[in-house]
N, C-alpha and C positions, 0 to 999 in steps of 0.2 A: 623584780622587787629591788628597791634600793637598800643598802646596807646602812643601819643605824650606828654600827660600831665606829666610833671617832678614831681618827689617825692623824699623825703629823706628816703632812705631805707638802712640800714647799709649793709645788705647782698648784695645788688646791687652795692654798692659803693666798697665793697671789691672785689667782681667779676670784676668790672669795672677796677680797678687799677691793678689787678692780670692779666688781659688780656692785659692792656696797657704796662706792664713790657715785656710780651712776644713779642708784635708787635713792640715796640720802640727798643728792643735788636735785634730782627731779622733785622729791617732796619739799625741799625748800623754795624751789621755783613756783610749786604750785600752792605755796603758802600753808602747806600741811605741817611743816616742821619749822621751829626758829632755826636760827644758825647754830645755836649750841645744841639744839635738839638734832639737827642733821649730823653734827659731829658725833654725838652719842650713837646715832643710828649707824653711821659708817663704822664705828668701832665694833658695835654690837653684831651688826650684819657680817662684818669681816670675819670675826671670831666664829660665829654661828656656822657660816658657810666653809671657812677655812679648815675648821676641825671636824665638824659634823657632815659636810658635804650637802647635797641637794636635799637628802631626807629631812635634815634638821631645818634647813632654810625654808622648805615649803610651807609648813605650819606657821612660821613666823611671818612669811609674806602673805598667807591668807588672812592671819589677824590683822596685819598692817594695812592691807588693801581693803578688806571689807570694813573696818572700822573707819578708814579715810573716806571711803564712799558713803558710808551711812551719816557722817559727820556732815556732808555737804547736802543732805536731803532736809528739806522743810527747813530752810535757813532762817527765814523770818520768824518762825515760831521759836526755834532755839535761841535766837539773839535775845529774847525776853527773859528766858531762862538764865542765859549765860551772864547776863548783866548782874545777877546776884550771886550765883553758885559757881560758875565755870572760871577756869584760870585764864582762858583765852582761846581764840581759834587754833593758833599754832602751838603744837606740843613742844615743850622744851625738854632739856636733857633729864631732868628730874622725872618727867612724866614717861620718857623713853625707857630709863632705868628701871623705874617701878614696875612697868609692864613686862619687860624682857629680861631683867637683871637676873631672876632666879634660873631662868633657862640657861643663861651663860654660865652661871655657877655650876648647875648640873651637869653640862657638857664639859666644863673644866675637870670637874671631879671624876667623870668617866674617862676623860683622857688621861688623867694622872693615875688612874686604876684605883681610886678611892671608892667608886661605886660601879658595880655591874652595869654595862650598857643598857640593858632592858629596864633596870630600875632608875637610871638616870633619864631614859626616854619617857617612863611613865611620869616622873616628877616634872619634866619638862613640859609634856603634854598636859598635865594637870594644872600646871600654873598658867599656860596659854589658855586652856579652856576657861579658867576663871577670869582672866582678863577679857577674853573675847566675850563671855557671858555678860560681864559686867558693862562693857562698852556697848554692846548691842542693846541692853536693857537701857543704858542711859541715853542713847541716841534716838531710840525708837519709843521708849516709854514716856518720854515728854510729850509725844503726839497723842497720847490717850485723851479721850474727850472726858473721862471722869477723873476727878482728883485722886491722887495716890494716898495711900495711908503709911504712916511711920510703922517700920517693921517692929519697933520695940513696944509700941501701945496702941496701935490700930487707929490712932486719930488722923483724920484728913488734914493734909497739908499741902502747900502749893507744888506744883510741878518742879521737879529739879532739885528738891530738898534732899539733903544728904541723909540717906536711910529710907528714904520713901520708896515703896513698891507699888506697882499696880499689876492687874491682870495681864495687860499687853505687855508690860516690861518683863514679867516673869515668864510668859510664853516664849518671847524672842530671847530671852537669856538661856532658856533650855535648848533652843535651836542653836544659839552660838556655842555652847558647850558641846553639843553633839556633833557639830561640824568638825571641831578640832578632834574629837574622839574618834571619829571615822577616819580621819588622816592618821591618827596615831595607831589604829587597828591595821590600817592598810600597809604601813611600813614595819610594823612589828609581827612578824609571821608566828601563828599560833595563837591559841586562846582569843580569837577574835571577839566574841561576845563578852568576855570578862574584861578585855581591854576597853571596849565601847562603854560598858557599864561602869567601869572604874573611873575613866576620865570624865564621863558625862557626870557622875555623882561628885567627883572633885570639883568639876567646874561650877556646878550648880550650888553646892554647899559653900565652896569658896566664894562665889558671888553673894550669896545670903551673908556670910561673915563680913564682906566688904559692907554691906548695907546696915548690919548690926553696929559694926564700929562706927559707921557715919551717923547712925541715930543716937549713940550713947556717949562715946569719949572722943570723937573727933573733934578738933578745935573748931568751933563755929563763932563767927563773930557778928557784931551788931552795928549798923549805922544809924547813928541818932538824927542825921539829917532825913533819910529816906524811911526810918523807922522799920528797917527789915533786917532779917538774918542774912548773912552772907558768908563765904568762904573766903572772901578777898580780904587781904591784910597786908600792909598797914592802912591802905586807902581803898575806899569803895569806888565804884565807877563815877560817882558824882564828885569825887575828889575828898571827901570827908574822912577823917581818920576813924577807922572802926575799933571797937573794943571786944575783948573776950567775952562772949556771952554764955558759952557752955563748953564742956569738953577740955582736952589737954592741948595747950597752945603748941606743944612740938609735934602733935599727931595731926599732920595736914593729909590732904587727899593722896598725896603721892606715897606717904608712909602706909596709909590705910590699903591702897592699891598692892604694895609690895607684901605687906603681912597677909593679905588675903590670897595673894598668889602663892606664898609659902604654904598657907593652909590648904589651898587646893591641891598643891603638889603633894602633901603629906597625905591627904585623904584619898587621893588617886592611887598612891602606892599601897596604903593600908587596904584600901577595898579590894584592890587586885590580890593581895596576899590572901585575903580572907576568902576570896571567890575561888582560889585554886583547890 
């Protein structure tokens, strides 16, 4: 069993950043990350492995690896959706930070002694379960043959719409959260069932919060040329300037991801405490 207690060990830190170079460069060469995304992944991965060791690195690698593989499935179908709603095929620094930033903060808090290691671990796992659940739902939910519904009002909307949910997306969201929950329970000895339950609930509800924010207050724009809603701003893929259609301009998808990750972390910690 790997130890989840963080420590400051120079050798481990050097190994962590060395491995992070390899992973981030490989992701950039495979066109998974942009250049600034690769730099952000290098810093994040180096800190996670350098301070947390293999136990903290494995869940992050599982999330990153699985989401990258899923993003390459059914590419032709997803290109249609990405034209209106996605930022692009390569993840940039903001997307990397939104998905893993809370985990880094939890690890740093545990290293500094501000949080007990088990609490920080549950927060880390809850945040990763959230982004993993959301990513799986996004990548596979668009493949559903049935049109999704908007979580806020139940109306049918085009696939890929922010805040849209489907039966397929919800099912794979649960599986994505459970995968991280299983890893969290494996490395945190004791209370296995409580850890799995807490992290799964944190991931599922965190992902639901992501959808709710996307359906209500996330900034969504409108392309007058294509007559479509889009997340792209200031220009749509056709080159036309987009205008704010609904929501808050400052609340883009990256902020929604980060806020939902924080919510998933808090829900996981609270659920575990209640279950004791």
